[in-house]
C-alpha positions in Angstrom: -28.5 -3.2 31.9 -25.0 -2.7 30.4 -23.0 -5.7 29.5 -19.8 -6.2 31.5 -16.6 -5.9 29.6 -15.3 -9.4 29.2 -11.7 -9.0 27.9 -9.2 -6.6 26.6 -9.6 -6.0 22.9 -8.0 -3.5 20.5 -9.5 0.0 20.5 -12.5 0.5 18.3 -14.7 3.4 17.4 -18.4 2.6 16.7 -20.7 5.0 14.9 -24.3 4.5 16.1 -27.0 6.0 13.8 -30.5 6.0 15.3 -33.1 8.7 15.7 -34.6 7.2 18.9 -32.7 8.8 21.8 -33.4 5.9 24.2 -32.2 3.2 21.8 -29.1 5.3 20.9 -28.3 5.9 24.5 -28.7 2.2 25.5 -26.5 1.0 22.7 -23.9 3.6 23.5 -23.9 2.7 27.2 -23.4 -1.0 26.4 -20.7 -0.6 23.8 -18.8 1.9 26.0 -19.0 -0.5 28.9 -17.5 -3.1 26.6 -14.5 -0.9 26.1 -15.4 0.8 22.8 -15.6 4.4 21.9 -19.0 5.5 20.6 -20.0 8.4 18.4 -23.8 9.0 18.1 -25.6 10.4 15.1 -29.4 11.1 14.8 -29.8 11.0 11.0 -28.4 9.5 7.9 -27.3 12.8 6.4 -25.4 13.6 9.6 -23.7 10.2 9.6 -22.6 10.4 6.0 -21.2 13.9 6.5 -19.2 12.9 9.6 -17.9 9.5 8.3 -14.6 10.9 6.9 -13.7 12.7 10.2 -14.9 9.9 12.5 -13.3 7.0 10.6 -15.4 4.4 12.5 -14.3 0.8 12.8 -18.0 -0.3 12.6 -21.4 1.3 12.0 -24.6 0.4 13.8 -27.3 1.7 11.5 -31.0 1.9 12.0 -33.1 1.3 8.9 -36.1 3.4 9.8 -34.4 6.8 9.8 -36.3 10.0 8.9 -35.4 11.5 5.5 -32.5 9.4 4.3 -33.3 5.8 5.4 -30.8 3.3 6.6 -30.7 1.3 3.3 -29.7 4.5 1.3 -27.2 5.4 4.0 -25.7 1.9 3.7 -25.5 2.2 -0.1 -23.7 5.6 0.1 -21.2 4.4 2.8 -20.4 1.4 0.5 -19.5 3.7 -2.3 -16.4 4.8 -0.4 -15.9 2.4 2.5 -15.7 -1.3 3.5 -16.4 -0.6 7.2 -18.5 -3.3 8.8 -22.2 -2.3 9.0 -24.8 -3.8 11.3 -28.4 -2.8 10.3 -31.1 -2.5 12.9 -34.8 -2.6 12.1 -38.2 -3.0 13.7 -39.4 -4.9 10.6 -38.7 -8.6 10.6 -39.6 -9.5 7.0 -37.0 -11.5 5.2 -37.1 -9.2 2.2 -35.7 -6.4 4.3 -32.9 -8.6 5.6 -32.0 -9.7 2.1 -32.1 -6.1 0.8 -29.9 -5.0 3.6 -27.3 -7.7 2.9 -27.5 -7.1 -0.9 -26.7 -3.4 -0.6 -23.6 -4.2 1.5 -24.6 -4.6 5.2 -22.6 -7.3 7.0 -25.5 -8.3 9.2 -29.0 -7.5 10.3 -30.6 -7.4 13.7 -34.3 -7.1 14.3 -35.7 -4.9 17.1 -36.4 -5.5 19.9 -33.1 -7.2 20.6 -31.0 -8.1 23.7 -28.1 -5.8 24.2 -26.0 -8.8 25.0 -26.6 -10.0 21.4 -25.8 -6.7 19.8 -22.5 -6.4 21.7 -21.7 -10.0 20.7 -22.3 -9.3 17.1 -20.3 -6.1 17.1 -17.4 -7.9 18.8 -17.6 -10.7 16.2 -17.7 -8.3 13.3 -14.8 -6.3 14.5 -12.8 -9.5 15.2 -13.5 -10.8 11.7 -12.7 -7.5 10.0 -9.3 -7.4 11.8 -8.6 -11.0 10.8 -9.3 -10.2 7.1 -7.1 -7.1 7.4 -4.2 -9.0 8.9 -4.5 -11.7 6.2 -4.3 -9.1 3.4 -1.4 -10.0 1.1 1.7 -8.0 0.6 2.1 -7.0 -3.1 5.3 -8.9 -3.5 4.1 -12.0 -1.7 3.7 -15.1 -4.0 0.3 -16.7 -4.3 0.7 -20.1 -2.7 -1.7 -22.1 -0.6 -4.3 -22.3 -3.4 -7.3 -24.4 -2.5 -8.3 -26.7 -5.4 -11.4 -28.8 -5.2 -12.2 -30.4 -8.6 -12.7 -27.5 -11.0 -13.0 -24.9 -8.3 -9.8 -22.9 -7.5 -9.5 -20.4 -4.6 -6.4 -18.2 -3.9 -6.8 -17.0 -0.3 -3.9 -14.5 -0.6 -5.0 -12.8 -3.8 -8.7 -13.5 -2.8 -9.5 -14.7 -6.3 -11.8 -17.6 -7.3 -12.3 -19.5 -10.6 -14.6 -22.3 -11.6 -13.7 -24.3 -14.8 -11.2 -21.5 -15.5 -13.8 -18.8 -15.3 -13.5 -16.0 -12.8 -16.1 -15.8 -10.0 -16.9 -12.2 -8.9 -17.4 -12.6 -5.1 -18.1 -10.2 -2.3 -15.6 -10.5 0.6 -18.0 -12.6 2.8 -19.0 -14.8 -0.2 -15.4 -15.6 -0.8 -14.7 -16.4 2.9 -17.8 -18.7 3.0 -16.9 -20.5 -0.2 -13.3 -20.9 0.9 -14.4 -22.5 4.2 -16.8 -24.8 2.4 -14.2 -25.8 -0.1 -11.5 -26.4 2.6 -14.0 -28.8 4.2 -15.5 -30.3 1.0 -17.7 -33.3 1.6 -18.2 -32.4 5.3 -21.6 -31.2 6.5 -21.2 -27.8 8.3 -23.9 -26.4 10.5 -25.1 -22.8 10.3 -23.7 -22.3 13.8 -20.3 -23.6 12.7 -20.3 -21.3 9.7 -21.3 -18.3 11.7 -18.5 -19.0 14.2 -15.8 -19.8 11.6 -16.7 -17.4 8.8 -18.5 -14.5 10.6 -16.6 -14.9 13.9 -19.7 -15.2 16.2 -18.8 -17.0 19.4 -22.3 -16.4 20.8 -25.5 -18.1 19.4 -27.4 -15.7 17.1 -30.7 -15.9 15.2 -29.9 -14.8 11.7 -30.5 -15.8 8.1 -27.1 -14.4 7.0 -25.7 -17.8 6.1 -28.7 -18.8 4.1 -28.7 -15.6 2.1 -25.0 -15.9 1.3 -25.4 -19.6 0.3 -28.2 -18.4 -2.1 -25.9 -15.8 -3.6 -23.0 -18.3 -4.0 -25.3 -20.9 -5.8 -26.5 -18.2 -8.2 -22.9 -17.2 -9.0 -21.8 -20.8 -9.5 -24.6 -21.2 -12.0 -23.8 -18.0 -13.7 -20.4 -19.3 -14.9 -21.8 -22.6 -15.9 -21.4 -24.4 -12.6 -24.0 -26.3 -10.6 -25.9 -24.8 -7.7 -26.1 -28.3 -6.2 -22.3 -28.1 -5.6 -23.4 -26.5 -2.3 -25.8 -29.1 -0.9 -28.4 -28.4 1.7 -28.5 -31.2 4.3 -31.9 -30.7 5.9 -31.8 -30.2 9.6 -28.0 -30.1 9.7 -26.5 -27.4 7.4 -24.5 -27.3 4.2 -21.6 -29.1 2.4 -19.6 -28.5 -0.7 -19.8 -31.4 -3.1 -16.6 -31.8 -5.0 -17.8 -33.9 -7.9 -20.9 -32.9 -9.9 -23.3 -35.5 -11.1 
């Protein structure tokens, strides 16, 4: 059953790539009913060829495509575009989720899924993408508002990060997550809070996205001589950024 449109949001065009007609049709019906334009594609090759003309605001991409699979399609899209990508897969193994996120997907949803959750994730991803776009700095704008926590420095306007004076190479979502943790240093933040504030989800979702990004951040902190324990796991509660290292 299609989800009822809840509110008025800016126009969005969604590219749905899935070789299963029933799945493609149901996704299309629900997204259109939620006020979005939907373009459907039955293969990875077709999707890549049509991307420049469609210029979608978001891509819903099935992993198990014939020929060119969703992982490879995601890699190729990422070579030229930062469009949000939601991967869909019938496989639930964590290695698939991690692989999808590592090659540039923004989130991963396992089949079968509730259409309500898919629509909620799409809305959240669009909302977050627009927030980031609206916060992009003007070239002449001064830095300002730098977040400094001990030896960690984050510039939200230039979107740069350094630790002990060494540059941290962060993906957009890694930067957003570290910035939010740093702004709330010493405070335990639940996965739900991080999904809401960093990813924009206002609907409860079952995802390992936060855990995967925390793992990547810890690895990058260590790579420049930092301490992975700066992002502390508080079992049963969530994560917090520890300002002072032991």
